[in-house]
C-alpha positions, 0 to 999 in steps of 0.5 A, spaced: 784 599 196 790 604 195 789 611 195 792 615 190 796 621 192 793 628 190 798 633 188 797 640 191 798 647 188 804 651 191 799 656 193 795 651 197 801 649 201 803 656 202 796 657 205 796 651 209 802 653 212 800 660 214 794 657 217 798 653 222 802 659 223 797 664 224 791 661 227 794 658 233 791 651 231 795 644 231 798 641 225 793 636 226 787 640 226 789 644 220 790 638 216 784 634 218 780 640 216 783 641 209 783 633 208 790 632 208 795 627 212 798 631 218 805 628 216 804 631 209 803 638 212 808 637 217 813 636 211 811 642 208 812 646 214 819 643 215 821 644 207 817 650 204 815 649 197 820 652 192 818 656 186 820 651 181 814 652 175 814 660 176 810 662 170 805 656 169 803 654 176 802 661 178 797 662 173 793 656 175 793 657 183 788 663 182 783 658 179 785 652 184 778 650 187 782 647 193 786 654 195 779 658 193 776 653 198 781 654 203 781 662 202 773 662 203 774 658 210 779 663 212 775 669 210 768 666 214 772 664 220 775 671 220 768 674 219 765 670 225 771 673 229 770 680 227 762 679 228 763 677 235 768 682 237 763 687 234 757 685 239 762 685 245 764 692 243 756 694 242 754 691 249 760 695 252 758 701 249 751 700 252 754 699 259 758 705 259 753 709 256 748 707 262 753 708 267 755 715 265 748 718 266 
């Protein structure tokens, strides 16, 4: 059975590249989480997407479900980290407040 290639939007590619560069995760880990091949993601990193269809693709990206899912996953991860940091700061504040009495 031959798998059919799926075209990804420019926005998806740019966000996938940003995720690799900003998250500290490996290319393989990011690719697996996005459901793409690691070689494909590495190619996008080595050859960043060009703006060939400036007008038509830009409007389509705002409704691209894959790009929106990527943004949602990034936002959820960021929220998780921020909530963890908030809990640590709460505990540290309580500790120092008890110590200063």
